[in-house]
N, C-alpha and C positions, 0 to 999 in steps of 0.2 A: 441485444437486450436480454436474451435468455440467460446470459452469464450473471447478470445482476439479479434476475429473478431467482436463480438457483441459490446465490449467496444469501439473498434476503430470506428465502424460505428456510435455508439451513440455520439461520440465526434463531428462528422460532422453534423449528422442529428439533434440532440437536440440543439446544439449551434445555428444552423441556424434558427430553429423553435422558439427559445426563445428570439431572439434579439428584444429588445424593447417591449416585451410582458408583463413584470412585472413592478410594481411600485418599485422605488428605496427605499430600507429600510434605515432608519437613522442609520448609522454606525459611529463609532469613527473615522474611516479612511478607505478609499478605493482607489485603483489605478487600472488603465487599463493597462494590459500587452500585449495588442494586437500588433502583428507584422503588421505594416502598409502595408507591401508588401504581406501579406498572406490573403487568403480567409477566413480562420477560425483559430483562436488561442484559445487553451483550456488549462486551468490549470490542470495538471495531478496529482500534489502532492505539499503539503506545509509542512513546518516544521521550527524548530528553531535550530540554532547551539547549540553545547553542553554547551557553556558559556552563551547562551541566548541573545547574542548581535546582532545576525543576523537573520532576517526573510528570509527563503529560499522558492523558488517556482520553480517548473519544468513545463515548458510549451511545448506543441506540436503545431506547426503551419503548416498548409497545404497551399501551394501557389496555388494549383489547385486540386480540389477534384477528378479530372479525372485522368490525366496522368502526373501531375506536380511533384514537390518535397515537402518534408516535413523536418522540422528541430526541433531539441530538444534543448531547451535553459535552462540554470540555472541562476536564478535571485537572487540577494542578496540585502536586504534592511537593513539599520540601524534600529534596533528594537526600539530605543528610539526616534530619530527624524524622522524616516521613509523615509529618503532620499535614493534614489537608489545608491547602491555602485558599482554594476556591472551587466552586462547581457552578459553571455558567451554562445556561441553556442557550445554545446558539441557533436552534431552529425547532419549530413545532409544526407538525403537519398531519394531515389525514393519513392513516395507515396505508391505504391503497396507493395514495400518491407517493408515499415513501418507497414502496416496492416498485412501482411503475416508472418513477421519474428520478429517484435520487438514492442510489447506494454507491457513493463515490469511494474510490480506493486509489491512492491515499486521500483521506478526507482532510488532513491537515499537513502543513509543511513548516518545519522549523526554519526560521529566518534569522539573519544576523541582528544584533542589537536587542536581544531579549524579546523577539517577536515570534508569533506563531500565526500563520495564515490558514484560515478555515474556509473551505468551500461549501456553499449551500446552493439550493436551487435558484436563489435570487442573485447570486454573485459571489463575492469574496469579502471576508471580514478579517481584520488583523487585530489580534489581542496582545496585550503585554503578558508574556509568559510568567512573570513574577507574581502578578496579582489578579490576572484575569480581566483587567480593564480593557474595554473596547477602544482601540486606538483609531481605527479608520475603517470605513466600509465603502464598497463600490457595488451598488446594486446593478442588476441587469447582466447581459452577456458581454463580458469584457472582450471576448475574442472577435466578435463579428456582429456588432449592433446593426439591426435593420437590413441585413443583406440576404436574409432567407435561410441561412444555416440555422440549425437548431438541434437539440437533442438532450442528452444527459451528460453532466460533467463526469468524466471518467477519472479525474485526478488533478491534484495541484502539487507543484514542486517549487522549492525555493533554492537558489544557488548562493554561493558564498559572496557574490557581489550584489546581493539584494534584488536580483531579478526573480520573477516568477514565471512559471510555465503553466498553462492550462490546456487540457485536452478534452474536447467534446467529440466523443467517438460515434454517436448514434447515427447521424445522417451525413450524406455527402462526403464520406471518406475521412472522417476523423480530423476535423480542423484542430490544429495546434497553434497556440499563440504565446507571445512572450511580452513582458512588460516590466516596469520598475515598481517595487513595493514602496509605499509611503513610509517615511521615517516618523511621521506624526499626522494629525488630522488636517493640518494646514500646509503640508509639504507641497510646494508648487510643482515638484517633479514627480510626485507619486502617481502611480497608475499609468504612467506614460506608456501608451501602446506601441509595440514594435511589430505590428502586423500579424496576420494569421496565414498559415499555409495549410493546404489540404494534403494529408498523408496518403489518401487513396481517392480514386483509382490511380494506379501507377503501373509501369511495365511489370509484367508477371515474372515469375522465377524462370520461366522458359521462353520469355519474349512475348511481346504483345500485351494488351491490356488484360487485367484480371478483375473484372467488375463483380465477381461472385464472392468477394471477400470483404470483411469489415474489420476495422481496428477494434481490438478487444482488450489489450493490456499494453501499458507503456511504462517507461521509467526514464528519468533524466539524470545524468551524472551530476555529482555534487558541484562540479565547476561549470556546468551548463554547456559543455563542449560536445556531449553525445546524447542522443535520444535512441532508445531501443523500443521497438514496436512489434507486437505480435498481431497476426491477422488470422482470422478464422473464416471457414466457410459457414455461412448462416444455416441454422436448422431449417429444413424444409420438408421433413418427413422422409426424405430419401436416405439410403445408407450412405455413411460418410466414408469416402475413399481417398481423401486428401488430408495431409497433415497441416497443422497451422504453419504459417510462414513467420520467420523471425528476421527483422531488418534492423540494421544498425546504421544510424545517420550521424554524420558530423555536422555540427552547427557552424555556419560561416561567421566570420567576424563582421562587425558593423551593426548599425541600428536595425536594419531590415532583417527579418528572420528568414534565413536561407539554410536549407538542409541538403546535404550531399550524401547519397547512399554509400556506406563504407563496407557493408557486408550483408549478405542475404543468404538464408538457408532454410531448408525444411526443418522445423523443430523436431528433435528426436523423441519427443513424448508421443506415445501411441494414442493418447487422448488429448483433451484440451490443455493448452498452455495457460495457466491461471495466475502465475506470479512472475514478476521480473524485478531484479534488484542489482544496481551497480555497486561495486566495492568503493570505499572512500577515495582511492586513487584512480578510479575509473578504468583500471586495467583488466578487471574481471567483471563479467556479467553472469548472474545466476538466474536460472529459470526453473520454475516448478510446475508440474503438471497434475492433472486429475489422477494420474497413475501413482501419485505419492512420491515420485522421485525428484531429485534435484540434479540439475545439469549445469556445469561450469563452462563458460566460454571466455577465451582471451579476446580482448577488443583491439589488440595491435593490428594494423593493416596487413593484409596478406592476400594472396591470390585465391585461396579457398578458406571459407569460414566454417570451421567444424568444432563441435564440442570436444573438450579435452578430458572431462571427468564426469562420472555419474555416481550419485550417492543414492542408495536404495532407502526409501522411507517406508511408510505404511501404505500398502496398496488398498485403498478403500474408495468409496464412491466419490468423495469430494477432494481427496488428495492434499496437496501442499496448501496451507492456509496463510503462512507468513514467512518472510525471509529477512534477515538482518545481518550486517557485517559489524564486527568489533571495530572501533575507530582505528586501530593499528592495521587493519586489513588482513591480519594473519589467521583469524578465526571467524567463522560465521555460524549462524544458527538458523534452522528452519523448523517449522512446526507442521504437523499433520492434523487434519480434521478426523481424528480417530475416535470412534465410539466405544472401542474395546478398552481393555485394561493394559494394553501394551504401551511401550514408550512412544511418546508423541512429540518430544523435543530432541533435536539432534544437533550436535556440535561438529563442525567440519574443519579440518586443517586445509586452508585455502591453497597452499603451495602444492600439496600432494593430492588434494581432492579426495581424501579419505576421511571417514567418520572417526572423530576423536573420542566422543563420548555421547551417551544418550540417556534420557531419563523421562519421567512422566510428570506432566503438569496436571493437576486435578481438573476434571471436566474436559471440555473440548477446547483445545488451544486455538486461538483465532488471531493473535497478535504477538509480536516479539520485538525487543529492542535491547541494545547494549547501552550502559551508562557511558558518559563522556570519557571517564578514565578506564573503561573496559573491565572494571572489576565486577560489576553487577549485570545480570541479565533479568529483564522483566518480561513476563508473559501475561497476556490478557486472555480470558476465557469467555466462552459464550454464556456462562452463567453469571457474568458480571463481576468476576474476581480478578484482581491483580496479584501476582506472585513474584517475589524478587529472590534471586538465587545468587550465591557467591560463586562466580564462574571459575575461579582458581581452584576452589575445593572440588567442584564438579569435575574439572579436567584432571585433577589429581586422584579422582576416584574416591573422594572423601565427602560424599553427599551427606548433607545434614539431615 
């Protein structure tokens, strides 16, 4: 839970501290998503619809950082002419409840058929990415109704075959579930559950059970065949002498959700592992830590699972804030929660694992995504701003 608390506090503290502190970089396009009635609005996630026509952003707005309310909103922009198509409030809650119970990452998942699935404390909602129309909702805990498991949604993922994955990491070992997203409000096959599995406790790295760890970050490959999970030793006041563990699972065929461990290693980050992301072809896994560094792993089976490349980012208190791969899988981007004036967006050549270019997004970069054609890179900041960059010009050293 502490990871969510840190992230939520950072949204308020860093956004307030960065306002007006940085020079505005020259971007292709930028827009302010600030809720005029809120004290702080932060971009939590960005992405593009499956057809590439809609630029999506998820924002969290606090009307009062003390005892007020907070709201979660989904924004849609035409990716070609960049006009705003809609702004939909998907959830409104008490600020304390937002911090204690719901700071999900990722908060939305792009699904086939112009759909976007958004997770809230009450369940899952599916919207039409073109116009923001609510297509279907499923309240309650989809993973495990009535069986005593419970906690905080840690993320939602959608695969190319319209299945969804949900992770509830807080209690009893991080239950993961899978189901089928509805094509419409009356789809008889929609929300079909495929069971839930507990990711922890499980045999430890050195044998035996390791009950002193909890699931903290996860990612699901685009084809739904792999699940990556990071596990941490919970804070207890004592010095931390163990690194996070990183486990790669292969998802078995069939309706029932079955996972088989395919790799396990101590994460190379000296501090918390805070971000995980698969490449589009699922052959590479990228991890980011509080140390500000990015590490690349090959997911092909082997006797030993070791990282193959490390990219140095900005070493600061909160480290890597977001990771994204270009659709062709050749280039990736990651951002750092950097409060200074240094570069906070880095582009990496995936094959070599070397930094290709870097630049600065105004404010504190908190989200990043590539367009469907790979030409544009969008960053979302903690001050509520979206910025779009021409990635070919950046890679050629011709920043606008």
